[in-house]
MOPAC internal coordinates of N, CA, C and O (Angstrom, degrees):
PM7 1SCF
backbone

  N    0.0000 0     0.00 0     0.00 0    0    0    0
  C    1.4514 1     0.00 0     0.00 0    1    0    0
  C    1.5280 1   108.50 1     0.00 0    2    1    0
  O    1.2310 1   119.75 1   -49.67 1    3    2    1
  N    1.3211 1   118.09 1   130.33 1    3    2    1
  C    1.4535 1   122.19 1  -177.45 1    5    3    2
  C    1.5129 1   113.12 1   -84.53 1    6    5    3
  O    1.2310 1   121.64 1   -15.48 1    7    6    5
  N    1.3226 1   114.47 1   164.52 1    7    6    5
  C    1.4657 1   121.26 1   177.96 1    9    7    6
  C    1.5243 1   109.58 1   -70.75 1   10    9    7
  O    1.2310 1   120.32 1   -38.84 1   11   10    9
  N    1.3302 1   117.00 1   141.16 1   11   10    9
  C    1.4618 1   122.01 1   178.53 1   13   11   10
  C    1.5253 1   111.39 1  -108.64 1   14   13   11
  O    1.2310 1   120.11 1  -176.93 1   15   14   13
  N    1.3145 1   117.40 1     3.07 1   15   14   13
  C    1.4610 1   120.60 1  -176.36 1   17   15   14
  C    1.5218 1   110.32 1   -71.71 1   18   17   15
  O    1.2310 1   121.26 1   -37.75 1   19   18   17
  N    1.3458 1   115.20 1   142.25 1   19   18   17
  C    1.4603 1   120.33 1   178.14 1   21   19   18
  C    1.5214 1   111.78 1  -112.41 1   22   21   19
  O    1.2310 1   119.88 1   173.72 1   23   22   21
  N    1.3323 1   117.83 1    -6.28 1   23   22   21
  C    1.4619 1   122.22 1  -178.33 1   25   23   22
  C    1.5227 1   110.28 1  -116.09 1   26   25   23
  O    1.2310 1   121.03 1   -36.25 1   27   26   25
  N    1.3148 1   115.64 1   143.75 1   27   26   25
  C    1.4565 1   121.75 1   175.20 1   29   27   26
  C    1.5254 1   109.24 1   -68.66 1   30   29   27
  O    1.2310 1   120.13 1   -40.72 1   31   30   29
  N    1.3273 1   117.35 1   139.28 1   31   30   29
  C    1.4643 1   121.73 1   178.80 1   33   31   30
  C    1.5194 1   110.10 1  -102.40 1   34   33   31
  O    1.2310 1   121.26 1   -35.04 1   35   34   33
  N    1.3324 1   115.19 1   144.96 1   35   34   33
  C    1.4586 1   122.19 1   178.46 1   37   35   34
  C    1.5207 1   108.08 1  -120.16 1   38   37   35
  O    1.2310 1   120.08 1   -52.82 1   39   38   37
  N    1.3303 1   117.46 1   127.18 1   39   38   37
  C    1.4597 1   121.69 1   176.85 1   41   39   38
  C    1.5216 1   110.57 1   -69.22 1   42   41   39
  O    1.2310 1   120.33 1   -41.32 1   43   42   41
  N    1.3156 1   116.98 1   138.68 1   43   42   41
  C    1.4652 1   120.61 1  -175.39 1   45   43   42
  C    1.5264 1   112.51 1  -125.08 1   46   45   43
  O    1.2310 1   119.91 1   124.09 1   47   46   45
  N    1.3128 1   117.79 1   -55.91 1   47   46   45
  C    1.4599 1   124.79 1   180.00 1   49   47   46
  C    1.5223 1   112.17 1    53.30 1   50   49   47
  O    1.2310 1   121.56 1  -123.68 1   51   50   49
  N    1.3253 1   114.63 1    56.32 1   51   50   49
  C    1.4577 1   121.92 1   178.56 1   53   51   50
  C    1.5284 1   109.14 1  -130.99 1   54   53   51
  O    1.2310 1   120.45 1   -17.74 1   55   54   53
  N    1.3215 1   116.75 1   162.26 1   55   54   53
  C    1.4639 1   120.95 1  -179.98 1   57   55   54
  C    1.5226 1   110.91 1   -69.92 1   58   57   55
  O    1.2310 1   121.32 1   -32.96 1   59   58   57
  N    1.3290 1   115.09 1   147.04 1   59   58   57
  C    1.4589 1   121.83 1   175.50 1   61   59   58
  C    1.5220 1   108.23 1  -153.03 1   62   61   59
  O    1.2310 1   120.61 1    -5.13 1   63   62   61
  N    1.3267 1   116.43 1   174.87 1   63   62   61
  C    1.4593 1   121.88 1   178.58 1   65   63   62
  C    1.5147 1   109.80 1  -130.33 1   66   65   63
  O    1.2310 1   121.14 1   -41.51 1   67   66   65
  N    1.3264 1   115.42 1   138.49 1   67   66   65
  C    1.4546 1   122.79 1   174.02 1   69   67   66
  C    1.5191 1   107.66 1  -108.74 1   70   69   67
  O    1.2310 1   120.65 1   -52.74 1   71   70   69
  N    1.3365 1   116.37 1   127.26 1   71   70   69
  C    1.4651 1   122.17 1   175.60 1   73   71   70
  C    1.5180 1   107.90 1  -107.32 1   74   73   71
  O    1.2310 1   121.13 1   -52.94 1   75   74   73
  N    1.3361 1   115.44 1   127.06 1   75   74   73
  C    1.4659 1   120.27 1  -179.36 1   77   75   74
  C    1.5190 1   109.41 1  -149.14 1   78   77   75
  O    1.2310 1   120.41 1   -58.34 1   79   78   77
  N    1.3080 1   116.83 1   121.66 1   79   78   77
  C    1.4607 1   122.98 1   173.27 1   81   79   78
  C    1.5338 1   112.10 1    52.22 1   82   81   79
  O    1.2310 1   120.34 1  -136.14 1   83   82   81
  N    1.3309 1   116.95 1    43.86 1   83   82   81
  C    1.4572 1   121.90 1   176.88 1   85   83   82
  C    1.5167 1   115.42 1    82.91 1   86   85   83
  O    1.2310 1   119.65 1   178.42 1   87   86   85
  N    1.3229 1   118.28 1    -1.58 1   87   86   85
  C    1.4668 1   121.78 1   179.63 1   89   87   86
  C    1.5291 1   109.82 1  -109.01 1   90   89   87
  O    1.2310 1   121.14 1   -27.02 1   91   90   89
  N    1.3327 1   115.43 1   152.98 1   91   90   89
  C    1.4589 1   122.53 1   178.80 1   93   91   90
  C    1.5215 1   108.66 1  -118.72 1   94   93   91
  O    1.2310 1   120.71 1   -48.47 1   95   94   93
  N    1.3339 1   116.25 1   131.53 1   95   94   93
  C    1.4577 1   121.46 1  -179.37 1   97   95   94
  C    1.5234 1   109.40 1  -123.95 1   98   97   95
  O    1.2310 1   120.29 1   -54.60 1   99   98   97
  N    1.3190 1   117.06 1   125.40 1   99   98   97
  C    1.4555 1   121.69 1   173.54 1  101   99   98
  C    1.5171 1   109.37 1   -75.47 1  102  101   99
  O    1.2310 1   120.42 1   -45.77 1  103  102  101
  N    1.3238 1   116.80 1   134.23 1  103  102  101
  C    1.4671 1   122.01 1  -175.47 1  105  103  102
  C    1.5246 1   109.58 1  -141.09 1  106  105  103
  O    1.2310 1   121.67 1    -4.78 1  107  106  105
  N    1.3104 1   114.40 1   175.22 1  107  106  105
  C    1.4599 1   122.16 1   170.54 1  109  107  106
  C    1.5306 1   107.30 1  -115.19 1  110  109  107
  O    1.2310 1   120.81 1   -51.92 1  111  110  109
  N    1.3156 1   116.06 1   128.08 1  111  110  109
  C    1.4639 1   121.86 1   175.93 1  113  111  110
  C    1.5262 1   107.25 1   -80.17 1  114  113  111
  O    1.2310 1   119.95 1   -68.22 1  115  114  113
  N    1.3262 1   117.69 1   111.78 1  115  114  113
  C    1.4651 1   121.13 1  -178.37 1  117  115  114
  C    1.5169 1   112.21 1   -84.98 1  118  117  115
  O    1.2310 1   120.49 1   134.79 1  119  118  117
  N    1.3334 1   116.67 1   -45.21 1  119  118  117
  C    1.4592 1   118.63 1   175.05 1  121  119  118
  C    1.5119 1   110.12 1  -152.75 1  122  121  119
  O    1.2310 1   121.87 1   -18.39 1  123  122  121
  N    1.3211 1   114.02 1   161.61 1  123  122  121
  C    1.4542 1   122.18 1  -171.73 1  125  123  122
  C    1.5245 1   108.81 1  -140.63 1  126  125  123
  O    1.2310 1   120.74 1   -37.76 1  127  126  125
  N    1.3302 1   116.18 1   142.24 1  127  126  125
  C    1.4616 1   121.50 1   173.84 1  129  127  126
  C    1.5208 1   107.87 1  -139.06 1  130  129  127
  O    1.2310 1   120.28 1    -0.27 1  131  130  129
  N    1.3300 1   117.08 1   179.73 1  131  130  129
  C    1.4631 1   120.11 1   177.55 1  133  131  130
  C    1.5204 1   111.44 1   -65.14 1  134  133  131
  O    1.2310 1   120.33 1   152.11 1  135  134  133
  N    1.3222 1   116.98 1   -27.89 1  135  134  133
  C    1.4649 1   119.98 1  -173.98 1  137  135  134
  C    1.5230 1   115.14 1  -101.68 1  138  137  135
  O    1.2310 1   119.76 1   169.12 1  139  138  137
  N    1.3409 1   118.06 1   -10.88 1  139  138  137
  C    1.4594 1   118.23 1  -178.74 1  141  139  138
  C    1.5125 1   113.47 1   179.29 1  142  141  139
  O    1.2310 1   121.78 1    13.78 1  143  142  141
  N    1.3347 1   114.20 1  -166.22 1  143  142  141
  C    1.4569 1   120.58 1  -176.68 1  145  143  142
  C    1.5210 1   109.62 1  -150.88 1  146  145  143
  O    1.2310 1   121.32 1   -23.78 1  147  146  145
  N    1.3303 1   115.09 1   156.22 1  147  146  145
  C    1.4543 1   121.84 1   171.50 1  149  147  146
  C    1.5156 1   106.67 1  -116.02 1  150  149  147
  O    1.2310 1   120.80 1   -57.48 1  151  150  149
  N    1.3410 1   116.08 1   122.52 1  151  150  149
  C    1.4533 1   120.63 1   179.70 1  153  151  150
  C    1.5211 1   109.31 1  -117.68 1  154  153  151
  O    1.2310 1   121.35 1   -23.40 1  155  154  153
  N    1.3259 1   115.01 1   156.60 1  155  154  153
  C    1.4613 1   121.46 1   179.45 1  157  155  154
  C    1.5187 1   108.46 1  -120.51 1  158  157  155
  O    1.2310 1   121.04 1   -55.42 1  159  158  157
  N    1.3276 1   115.61 1   124.58 1  159  158  157
  C    1.4629 1   121.48 1   179.55 1  161  159  158
  C    1.5239 1   109.39 1   -82.04 1  162  161  159
  O    1.2310 1   120.94 1   -33.64 1  163  162  161
  N    1.3345 1   115.81 1   146.36 1  163  162  161
  C    1.4499 1   121.13 1   177.88 1  165  163  162
  C    1.5180 1   113.14 1   -91.69 1  166  165  163
  O    1.2310 1   120.53 1   173.77 1  167  166  165
  N    1.3161 1   116.59 1    -6.23 1  167  166  165
  C    1.4695 1   121.42 1   179.45 1  169  167  166
  C    1.5271 1   107.94 1  -140.56 1  170  169  167
  O    1.2310 1   120.06 1   -13.27 1  171  170  169
  N    1.3299 1   117.50 1   166.73 1  171  170  169
  C    1.4687 1   119.41 1  -178.86 1  173  171  170
  C    1.5272 1   112.26 1   -56.05 1  174  173  171
  O    1.2310 1   121.29 1   -32.57 1  175  174  173
  N    1.3213 1   115.13 1   147.43 1  175  174  173
  C    1.4596 1   120.75 1   179.41 1  177  175  174
  C    1.5192 1   110.12 1   -67.89 1  178  177  175
  O    1.2310 1   120.31 1   -47.12 1  179  178  177
  N    1.3255 1   117.02 1   132.88 1  179  178  177
  C    1.4641 1   119.05 1   175.17 1  181  179  178
  C    1.5292 1   110.45 1   -66.10 1  182  181  179
  O    1.2310 1   120.57 1   -32.88 1  183  182  181
  N    1.3178 1   116.52 1   147.12 1  183  182  181
  C    1.4661 1   121.52 1  -179.23 1  185  183  182
  C    1.5219 1   112.72 1   -60.36 1  186  185  183
  O    1.2310 1   120.34 1   154.74 1  187  186  185
  N    1.3290 1   116.95 1   -25.26 1  187  186  185
  C    1.4666 1   118.15 1  -175.08 1  189  187  186
  C    1.5250 1   113.86 1   -79.50 1  190  189  187
  O    1.2310 1   119.41 1   170.24 1  191  190  189
  N    1.3315 1   118.73 1    -9.76 1  191  190  189
  C    1.4632 1   120.81 1   174.96 1  193  191  190
  C    1.5225 1   109.00 1   -75.74 1  194  193  191
  O    1.2310 1   120.44 1   -52.68 1  195  194  193
  N    1.3237 1   116.76 1   127.32 1  195  194  193
  C    1.4628 1   122.03 1  -178.21 1  197  195  194
  C    1.5316 1   110.11 1  -134.32 1  198  197  195
  O    1.2310 1   121.10 1   -32.80 1  199  198  197
  N    1.3098 1   115.50 1   147.20 1  199  198  197
  C    1.4506 1   120.44 1   174.30 1  201  199  198
  C    1.5225 1   108.55 1   -58.59 1  202  201  199
  O    1.2310 1   120.61 1   -45.55 1  203  202  201
  N    1.3386 1   116.43 1   134.45 1  203  202  201
  C    1.4621 1   122.02 1  -178.46 1  205  203  202
  C    1.5176 1   113.87 1    94.91 1  206  205  203
  O    1.2310 1   119.87 1   166.34 1  207  206  205
  N    1.3467 1   117.84 1   -13.66 1  207  206  205
  C    1.4663 1   121.09 1   178.16 1  209  207  206
  C    1.5198 1   110.58 1   -65.69 1  210  209  207
  O    1.2310 1   121.28 1   -32.19 1  211  210  209
  N    1.3189 1   115.16 1   147.81 1  211  210  209
  C    1.4672 1   120.84 1   173.32 1  213  211  210
  C    1.5185 1   109.05 1   -86.69 1  214  213  211
  O    1.2310 1   121.45 1   -34.03 1  215  214  213
  N    1.3242 1   114.84 1   145.97 1  215  214  213
  C    1.4588 1   121.50 1   179.92 1  217  215  214
  C    1.5252 1   106.80 1  -156.06 1  218  217  215
  O    1.2310 1   120.56 1     3.51 1  219  218  217
  N    1.3182 1   116.54 1  -176.49 1  219  218  217
  C    1.4595 1   119.81 1   173.04 1  221  219  218
  C    1.5159 1   109.10 1  -140.79 1  222  221  219
  O    1.2310 1   121.31 1   -26.25 1  223  222  221
  N    1.3200 1   115.11 1   153.75 1  223  222  221
  C    1.4528 1   122.96 1  -175.94 1  225  223  222
  C    1.5169 1   109.00 1  -122.97 1  226  225  223
  O    1.2310 1   120.87 1   -48.59 1  227  226  225
  N    1.3295 1   115.94 1   131.41 1  227  226  225
  C    1.4589 1   122.17 1   174.43 1  229  227  226
  C    1.5215 1   106.59 1  -109.16 1  230  229  227
  O    1.2310 1   120.71 1   -60.44 1  231  230  229
  N    1.3315 1   116.24 1   119.56 1  231  230  229
  C    1.4629 1   121.86 1  -174.38 1  233  231  230
  C    1.5184 1   112.12 1   -89.61 1  234  233  231
  O    1.2310 1   120.85 1  -120.67 1  235  234  233
  N    1.3177 1   115.98 1    59.33 1  235  234  233
  C    1.4579 1   120.11 1  -178.11 1  237  235  234
  C    1.5190 1   108.23 1  -163.05 1  238  237  235
  O    1.2310 1   120.29 1   -30.99 1  239  238  237
  N    1.3251 1   117.06 1   149.01 1  239  238  237
  C    1.4523 1   120.81 1   176.71 1  241  239  238
  C    1.5072 1   113.36 1   -73.79 1  242  241  239
  O    1.2310 1   120.22 1   166.07 1  243  242  241
  N    1.3343 1   117.18 1   -13.93 1  243  242  241
  C    1.4658 1   122.10 1   179.33 1  245  243  242
  C    1.5253 1   108.21 1  -126.28 1  246  245  243
  O    1.2310 1   119.85 1   -76.36 1  247  246  245
  N    1.3437 1   117.89 1   103.64 1  247  246  245
  C    1.4674 1   119.38 1  -175.82 1  249  247  246
  C    1.5195 1   114.37 1   -63.35 1  250  249  247
  O    1.2310 1   119.73 1   163.09 1  251  250  249
  N    1.3265 1   118.12 1   -16.91 1  251  250  249
  C    1.4648 1   121.12 1   179.49 1  253  251  250
  C    1.5298 1   110.79 1   -71.27 1  254  253  251
  O    1.2310 1   119.94 1   145.02 1  255  254  253
  N    1.3343 1   117.71 1   -34.98 1  255  254  253
  C    1.4666 1   120.56 1  -177.02 1  257  255  254
  C    1.5295 1   112.63 1  -105.14 1  258  257  255
  O    1.2310 1   119.95 1  -168.64 1  259  258  257
  N    1.3045 1   117.71 1    11.36 1  259  258  257
  C    1.4586 1   121.63 1  -178.08 1  261  259  258
  C    1.5274 1   111.35 1   -64.33 1  262  261  259
  O    1.2310 1   120.27 1   -35.08 1  263  262  261
  N    1.3492 1   117.09 1   144.92 1  263  262  261
  C    1.4629 1   119.93 1   177.30 1  265  263  262
  C    1.5216 1   113.60 1   -72.06 1  266  265  263
  O    1.2310 1   119.60 1   169.25 1  267  266  265
  N    1.3089 1   118.38 1   -10.75 1  267  266  265
  C    1.4598 1   119.50 1   178.36 1  269  267  266
  C    1.5102 1   113.37 1   160.75 1  270  269  267
  O    1.2310 1   122.09 1   -10.71 1  271  270  269
  N    1.3172 1   113.61 1   169.29 1  271  270  269
  C    1.4611 1   122.06 1   176.76 1  273  271  270
  C    1.5148 1   108.14 1  -105.40 1  274  273  271
  O    1.2310 1   120.54 1   -37.43 1  275  274  273
  N    1.3222 1   116.58 1   142.57 1  275  274  273
  C    1.4542 1   122.27 1   179.53 1  277  275  274
  C    1.5235 1   108.86 1  -113.28 1  278  277  275
  O    1.2310 1   120.81 1   -70.36 1  279  278  277
  N    1.3302 1   116.06 1   109.64 1  279  278  277
  C    1.4593 1   120.83 1   178.07 1  281  279  278
  C    1.5205 1   108.67 1   -64.90 1  282  281  279
  O    1.2310 1   121.21 1   -46.36 1  283  282  281
  N    1.3283 1   115.29 1   133.64 1  283  282  281
  C    1.4593 1   121.03 1  -172.39 1  285  283  282
  C    1.5175 1   111.24 1  -141.58 1  286  285  283
  O    1.2310 1   121.85 1   -11.72 1  287  286  285
  N    1.3185 1   114.07 1   168.28 1  287  286  285
  C    1.4558 1   122.86 1   171.16 1  289  287  286
  C    1.5244 1   107.33 1  -123.40 1  290  289  287
  O    1.2310 1   120.32 1   -41.52 1  291  290  289
  N    1.3263 1   116.99 1   138.48 1  291  290  289
  C    1.4602 1   120.44 1   177.60 1  293  291  290
  C    1.5274 1   107.92 1   -72.64 1  294  293  291
  O    1.2310 1   121.01 1   -64.19 1  295  294  293
  N    1.3335 1   115.67 1   115.81 1  295  294  293
  C    1.4623 1   121.28 1  -177.46 1  297  295  294
  C    1.5255 1   112.00 1   -93.93 1  298  297  295
  O    1.2310 1   120.43 1   143.91 1  299  298  297
  N    1.3399 1   116.79 1   -36.09 1  299  298  297
  C    1.4622 1   121.41 1  -178.28 1  301  299  298
  C    1.5184 1   110.16 1  -145.73 1  302  301  299
  O    1.2310 1   120.77 1   -36.52 1  303  302  301
  N    1.3175 1   116.14 1   143.48 1  303  302  301
  C    1.4649 1   123.08 1   173.48 1  305  303  302
  C    1.5217 1   107.41 1  -124.54 1  306  305  303
  O    1.2310 1   120.69 1   -64.77 1  307  306  305
  N    1.3172 1   116.29 1   115.23 1  307  306  305
  C    1.4598 1   121.90 1   178.93 1  309  307  306
  C    1.5226 1   106.87 1  -147.28 1  310  309  307
  O    1.2310 1   120.98 1   -96.33 1  311  310  309
  N    1.3489 1   115.74 1    83.67 1  311  310  309
  C    1.4581 1   120.83 1  -172.35 1  313  311  310
  C    1.5157 1   111.03 1   -46.75 1  314  313  311
  O    1.2310 1   120.52 1   -46.76 1  315  314  313
  N    1.3307 1   116.61 1   133.24 1  315  314  313
  C    1.4659 1   128.40 1     7.33 1  317  315  314
  C    1.5269 1   114.04 1   -92.84 1  318  317  315
  O    1.2310 1   119.94 1  -167.44 1  319  318  317
  N    1.3198 1   117.72 1    12.56 1  319  318  317
  C    1.4679 1   120.59 1  -175.73 1  321  319  318
  C    1.5263 1   112.81 1  -102.57 1  322  321  319
  O    1.2310 1   121.96 1   -31.99 1  323  322  321
  N    1.3408 1   113.86 1   148.01 1  323  322  321
  C    1.4599 1   121.84 1   175.76 1  325  323  322
  C    1.5251 1   107.35 1  -129.63 1  326  325  323
  O    1.2310 1   120.68 1   -52.52 1  327  326  325
  N    1.3185 1   116.30 1   127.48 1  327  326  325
  C    1.4569 1   121.49 1   174.88 1  329  327  326
  C    1.5168 1   109.40 1   -94.03 1  330  329  327
  O    1.2310 1   120.50 1   -51.71 1  331  330  329
  N    1.3232 1   116.65 1   128.29 1  331  330  329
  C    1.4609 1   122.20 1  -179.36 1  333  331  330
  C    1.5230 1   110.29 1  -114.40 1  334  333  331
  O    1.2310 1   121.05 1   -37.42 1  335  334  333
  N    1.3194 1   115.59 1   142.58 1  335  334  333
  C    1.4666 1   122.01 1   173.89 1  337  335  334
  C    1.5231 1   107.05 1  -112.91 1  338  337  335
  O    1.2310 1   120.48 1   -57.34 1  339  338  337
  N    1.3341 1   116.68 1   122.66 1  339  338  337
  C    1.4611 1   120.23 1  -179.84 1  341  339  338
  C    1.5184 1   109.94 1   -70.84 1  342  341  339
  O    1.2310 1   120.91 1   -40.68 1  343  342  341
  N    1.3327 1   115.87 1   139.32 1  343  342  341
  C    1.4570 1   121.11 1   176.08 1  345  343  342
  C    1.5171 1   108.51 1   -80.14 1  346  345  343
  O    1.2310 1   120.95 1   -26.32 1  347  346  345
  N    1.3126 1   115.78 1   153.68 1  347  346  345
  C    1.4627 1   121.17 1  -179.64 1  349  347  346
  C    1.5161 1   110.61 1   -61.52 1  350  349  347
  O    1.2310 1   120.58 1   -44.30 1  351  350  349
  N    1.3249 1   116.50 1   135.70 1  351  350  349
  C    1.4649 1   120.95 1   174.99 1  353  351  350
  C    1.5181 1   108.80 1   -79.69 1  354  353  351
  O    1.2310 1   121.01 1   -41.48 1  355  354  353
  N    1.3206 1   115.68 1   138.52 1  355  354  353
  C    1.4477 1   120.65 1   175.82 1  357  355  354
  C    1.5137 1   114.63 1    82.49 1  358  357  355
  O    1.2310 1   120.05 1   172.95 1  359  358  357
  N    1.3206 1   117.52 1    -7.05 1  359  358  357
  C    1.4593 1   120.43 1   179.07 1  361  359  358
  C    1.5074 1   110.77 1   -90.04 1  362  361  359
  O    1.2310 1   120.23 1   -23.55 1  363  362  361
  N    1.2849 1   117.16 1   156.45 1  363  362  361
  C    1.4535 1   120.85 1   177.66 1  365  363  362
  C    1.5110 1   110.72 1   -97.95 1  366  365  363
  O    1.2310 1   120.79 1   -38.40 1  367  366  365
  N    1.3239 1   116.09 1   141.60 1  367  366  365
  C    1.4614 1   119.80 1   176.83 1  369  367  366
  C    1.4990 1   108.97 1  -140.15 1  370  369  367
  O    1.2310 1   120.10 1   180.00 1  371  370  369

């Protein structure tokens, strides 16, 4: 099966936070592209995380000083990694 990605990925390996359904999860950002990100969880995935769920990603180890939140959709769940697809900016949903 071939790759379906259209954006170049950049390795990051920095701390980040995933917000989902009122919970906050500390993660490691493994790579980043214009269309999404791959994060690695430090603990088992909660049962309530599902492919297609909306969430947001903070690209900083300190959410207080983060430059912003990136609204996302969970594209893949493969413990300990989660693939996120960024939602379009400026679009209505």
